C-alpha positions in Angstrom: 24.0 -53.6 -13.9 23.9 -51.5 -11.2 20.2 -49.7 -10.9 20.1 -45.8 -12.0 17.3 -44.9 -10.2 13.6 -45.4 -9.1 11.6 -44.1 -12.5 14.3 -44.7 -14.8 14.8 -47.3 -17.6 17.3 -49.2 -17.5 18.9 -51.1 -20.5 22.3 -52.9 -21.4 22.6 -51.6 -24.7 23.5 -54.6 -26.6 26.1 -53.8 -30.0 26.4 -54.9 -33.0 29.7 -53.3 -33.0 31.7 -53.7 -30.1 34.0 -50.7 -30.8 31.4 -48.5 -30.0 30.2 -49.1 -26.5 34.3 -48.7 -26.1 34.2 -44.9 -27.2 31.8 -44.2 -24.3 34.0 -46.3 -21.9 35.6 -43.2 -20.1 33.9 -40.3 -22.1 33.2 -39.6 -25.8 36.3 -40.1 -27.8 38.8 -38.7 -26.7 37.1 -36.5 -24.0 37.6 -38.3 -21.3 36.6 -38.5 -17.9 39.1 -37.4 -14.8 40.7 -34.2 -18.3 41.4 -31.2 -16.7 40.1 -28.0 -18.1 43.0 -27.5 -19.9 43.5 -31.1 -21.5 40.1 -30.7 -22.5 40.6 -27.8 -23.7 43.6 -28.5 -26.0 41.6 -30.8 -27.7 38.4 -28.8 -28.4 40.6 -25.3 -28.9 37.3 -23.6 -26.8 39.1 -21.2 -25.0 42.0 -20.8 -22.6 39.9 -20.4 -20.2 41.0 -20.0 -16.4 38.6 -22.5 -13.3 37.4 -19.4 -12.0 36.3 -17.5 -15.0 33.5 -20.7 -16.0 30.5 -20.5 -14.2 29.0 -22.6 -11.6 26.4 -25.1 -12.3 24.2 -24.4 -9.1 22.0 -27.2 -10.1 24.9 -29.6 -8.2 25.7 -27.7 -4.9 26.8 -28.5 -2.4 29.7 -29.4 -5.1 31.2 -26.8 -6.5 31.1 -27.3 -10.3 32.1 -25.8 -13.6 31.3 -25.7 -16.6 31.6 -24.4 -20.9 29.1 -24.3 -22.9 30.7 -25.0 -26.7 28.3 -24.9 -30.4 27.6 -28.4 -31.3 28.7 -27.1 -34.6 33.1 -26.3 -33.5 32.6 -29.1 -31.7 36.0 -31.0 -32.6 35.1 -34.5 -34.2 39.2 -34.8 -34.8 38.3 -38.5 -33.9 37.2 -40.7 -36.3 35.1 -43.1 -33.9 33.5 -40.3 -32.1 32.4 -38.9 -35.8 30.6 -41.4 -36.3 29.1 -42.3 -33.2 27.1 -38.7 -33.7 26.6 -38.8 -37.3 22.9 -39.6 -36.3 23.0 -35.9 -35.0 24.5 -34.7 -38.3 20.4 -32.6 -38.9 21.4 -30.9 -35.3 25.4 -30.0 -35.8 24.1 -26.1 -35.9 25.1 -23.3 -33.8 22.2 -23.7 -31.8 22.7 -27.2 -30.4 25.9 -27.1 -27.6 27.9 -29.4 -25.9 28.7 -29.0 -22.2 31.6 -29.8 -20.5 30.8 -30.7 -16.6 34.4 -30.2 -14.2 34.9 -30.9 -10.1 38.8 -29.8 -9.7 39.3 -32.6 -8.5 38.3 -35.1 -10.4 37.9 -33.1 -13.1 36.2 -33.6 -16.4 32.6 -35.8 -15.1 29.5 -35.1 -17.3 29.4 -34.7 -20.8 25.8 -32.5 -21.7 25.0 -33.3 -25.7 21.8 -30.4 -26.5 19.9 -30.9 -29.4 18.1 -27.4 -30.3 15.5 -26.9 -33.3 15.5 -26.7 -36.1 16.4 -30.2 -36.1 14.4 -33.0 -35.8 16.0 -33.6 -32.2 13.9 -36.1 -31.0 13.8 -38.0 -34.0 18.1 -38.0 -33.7 18.5 -38.8 -29.9 16.1 -42.3 -31.5 18.5 -43.3 -33.8 20.9 -42.6 -31.8 19.8 -45.0 -28.6 19.0 -47.5 -31.9 22.1 -48.0 -32.9 23.5 -48.7 -29.6 20.3 -51.0 -28.9 19.0 -49.1 -26.5 15.6 -49.8 -25.5 12.9 -49.2 -24.1 13.1 -46.0 -25.2 10.0 -43.7 -24.4 9.7 -39.9 -26.7 6.2 -39.8 -25.3 8.1 -40.0 -22.5 10.9 -36.6 -20.8 13.2 -38.8 -19.8 13.4 -41.1 -22.9 16.6 -44.0 -22.0 19.0 -44.6 -19.5 21.6 -47.2 -19.7 25.5 -47.8 -18.5 27.6 -49.0 -21.0 30.4 -49.9 -18.3 31.4 -47.8 -15.7 29.7 -44.4 -17.8 26.0 -43.5 -18.4 24.3 -43.1 -21.2 20.2 -40.9 -20.5 18.4 -39.2 -23.2 16.1 -36.7 -22.5 13.4 -35.1 -24.7 11.7 -31.4 -23.6 8.3 -31.6 -26.1 7.2 -28.2 -25.5 10.5 -26.6 -26.5 11.4 -30.0 -29.3 14.7 -29.7 -27.3 16.7 -32.8 -27.5 19.8 -34.2 -24.7 22.2 -36.6 -24.4 23.3 -36.8 -20.9 26.8 -38.8 -20.8 28.6 -39.4 -17.9 31.1 -41.3 -15.0 28.4 -43.5 -12.8 30.0 -41.8 -9.6 30.1 -38.7 -10.8 28.1 -36.0 -8.3 23.9 -35.5 -9.9 22.5 -32.3 -10.6 19.8 -31.4 -8.0 
């Protein structure tokens, strides 16, 4: 297990259900790291966007990272295992919450960010998610609630108590990181 950050809480996530971590082995369910924009669009039925029309995520510069945002309410949950994993987020499955897909042109999809916003109980949902995977420690008072590795995938939970936002970051261990 590699150290993922000096101040990050790192936990190996034992799970009573060995199939759960497999869903994150290369992304989230059928949304796999390395997929092209067209492949993700075919799953998510976004808007047939082109690379040049996507906004640039400036926090990743000098790496050119593009992204698209989709309301969580329209996230394709056709894979039963994917829906089951995120059942704890159901109170947040609204148009206010969203998922962000991050891409590089050479590597394809490398990060998926699920952002939970009020009026849902976002911090509680994130804690329930961590608990369902045996992720510990979970610190609901810290902006960095948890960070863990499931194989070659990193999961991070972040909480913004000022605005009652919570974020689940799922990314490939060797992917670009924001500044």
